[in-house]
N, C-alpha and C positions, 0 to 999 in steps of 0.2 A: 478449433479442433481439440479434439481430445488427444493425447498425450495414452500409447496401454503400457502403463502404468498398474499394479499388482494393487488393486482391493476402486483400484478407479475406473468409473460406470460413469454413460447420460447420462441410467435409470437412479445413481446413488452418489448427490451430487454431494463433497466436499460441508460449500452454503447454502444456505437455500433464503434470498431475500424472498415478504411476499409482503407485498401494498406499502413500506416502510414511506407513514409522512408522522413530518416534525414540523411543527411550525413554533416564532415567535413567533408572539401578538398577533396583528393579523395579518403577517406577512410567514404563507406557508413557503418556510422556505428546503421540505421537499416533498413530493406530494407521488401518494402510495405508489414507489421503486421497488419490481418484482425484478427477481433475478433468480441466474442460478450458478456456480463453480462445480468440475472439478476437479477434484488432488491431482494439483499437477498446471492445469492450466494457469493465462493473467487475463488478467482482463480492463484494458485500459479503460478510465471517464475521460473525457473532452470536455469540457465547455468553455464559457465566461466568465469571470469578477461572480461574484455571485448566486450561480445556479444550483451552487448547494452539494458542492458535487466532500466537499468539507465538515459537514452535518450528516451527509449519506457514513462518511466514516467511521465521520463520533459514531453514530448508532450501533455500523461495524466492533467496530470494538471496542463499545461495556463501557466508554466516556458517554453518552450521550441516549435517553431512552426515547423510543416511538411515541409519539401518541397517539400512532397505528399504526398499527402489522407487527409481521411475525418474524425470528428469527431465525433458523437454522441451521444448524451443526451438527456435524456426522450423525444428521435423521432424525435429530431430538431438537425439541423446540427447546435454542435457552434463554434467562432470563439474564437482561443486560447488568443488572447487578454482580449475577455471581461473581468468582473468582477464578476455579475451577478451569471450566475453560481457553477463561482467559489467558492462559496460562499458555497457551496455544495457539493464541496468539501474539503478529510483535509488529507493533504500529511506530510509525511517523511520521509525526507531525510541523509543525509549523511551529513547534518549542523542543529543543533539542533535549532537553532530561538532564540534559550535561555540570558537571559540579567545575567553576572554571579554578580552585584553589588547589584538585586534584590532579594528578594527572589525567592524560590518555587509560595505558595501564591498570592506575586505583580506579580512576572509574570505572571502567568495562568488570573490574576484580569489586566491587562496590551490588554494581548490579545483578554481576552470577551467581554473590551472593543471599543478596532480596530471592533469587530460586532456586537458593541449594542445589546447585550442579556443581555436579566431579570431572574430575580433570582440571574445575577451572584454568589454570594458570596454562597449559597446553591447550585450551579455551580459549585465552585472553590473547593468547599470541597470535593462536590462527587466525580471528575478525582480525588485528590489524596489517596482519599481513591482506589480507584480505583486500582493504580499501584502499592499504597504497599506503600503512600512516605506523607501520612496523617501528622505521625511522626516527621515529618522535614520536615513541613509548612512553617514554618519562619527561617529559612538555609536559604542562602544566597546557590545562582546557584554555581556562583564559588569553592566553598571548599570541592563539591559533588564531588563523582567519577563516571569512565565515564559512569558506568551503571544506576547510579542515574541520569544523567543526558536525559541518552538515554530514562529515562520511564516519568521523568516533559517532555519532549518532547512530547514522545506518549504525554501523559493527552492535552499537545497542542491542539497536531494533534482531539484531540477527542473532543475536549470540546468544542466549535458549532453545538455538533451531526451532523455530515457531512452524508449524503442517500452513497456516495462516500467516501470511506478510501484505498490508496494509502500509501504503505509499501516496505522498503526502505531498507532493512538485519536490518530487529528491533530488530536482536537476537543477534545485533553487541555489544559484550561488555557485553551483562548479563550472572553472575555465575546461577544460575544450580533453586533460589532460583529466581530470579526473571524472571529468562525465564517460571516459571508455572504461574506466574502473568501474565504475556504476553499469556499467550498459550488462561490462562479461563480469557484476554478482552475478543482476538479476538473470540473467541468460543460465546463471549455472542455479538460481535458484530453480524457474521453473522446466528445467530439465531431468533438475534431481528433487520431479514431486512433487517443490511451493506451492502453491496457489497462491497468487500473488490477483492486486486490483492498487493499483498503480492513476492516478490522479496528476493528470498531468497538463501544464501548458502548452508545452512541446509538439505540435502533431507529429513532425518526424519524426523524433524516437517513438516518442507511444507505440507510431503505430507499428516502428518496422522489433519493439519487441510484442506484440499483440496476435493472442489466439484469439480471440472476442470485440470489442470497442462496441463504447453505449457514446452516445454525447448528452449529455448532459443537458437542459435550461430552463430554470423555471422552477426549480423546484426534479420537472417529469423527466423522464429515458423516452428522448424525442429522437431516441435510435440507436440498437440493440443489437450486431448481428458477429455474426463470423467475420477476419478481421480481411478473408478473403468477399466480402460485401463494399465492405469500399471501393469505392471505383480504385482503378490502378492508375489510372490516369482526372485529375483533376479534384483529387481530396485538399484540397482546400475550399474548392466551390462547392464542391456535395458539403463539410462542414459549415462556411458561413448559409450556405440554405435551408439547413437544417435549421439553425440557430434561430434567422432573421424569421422561419415561417414563427416557428415561438412566437416570436415575438411583438411581432403583426399585430 
């Protein structure tokens, strides 16, 4: 479902991946994956461990160079090594990239200065409030629970207001309250014309948020379609069948 947002049409995707392929030795982690996303779309990528989801996000975010294929951002071919276009991307990976001795506020201030952000004090305050960490702004990050560190990492990811947000298992380590906060943040991003790629094992959460859904298995997309194409009933069975057919 493409939202009616300025400059976003199905013919002018914000992000386009063409035949992305990446191998590690004899293992082909990502195998000729292609898709495009318009501004304001949220793509949920589901798949078992080892399917290549994190490797795919690494290529989209510029951390990994594809062996084959190409990435277009705003209609232009991009070199993963270039830094300019990567400033428009926010990435939440399995690593938080937080500094334990620094407070939550100091961590975000540090990253904000790296991005050269203006009005940094207000940005940091808003970011902490958005993820429910305002009461803990001046506590050292090393004293945070896993879920709190994950929320602070999310605030870091979104601090510079990226056009494209890549999230690798963001619900990991979150309790019920924090998961609800994350859902609210993702809905705001999507409705605010941000493009999101969400990798998750949580089938219910992923489908509830998605405009489009992909299932990745053995490096390939074995399903890619609109959320409405995913069956309203028997979702888990449909998912398992797609994955098991690939494994057989």
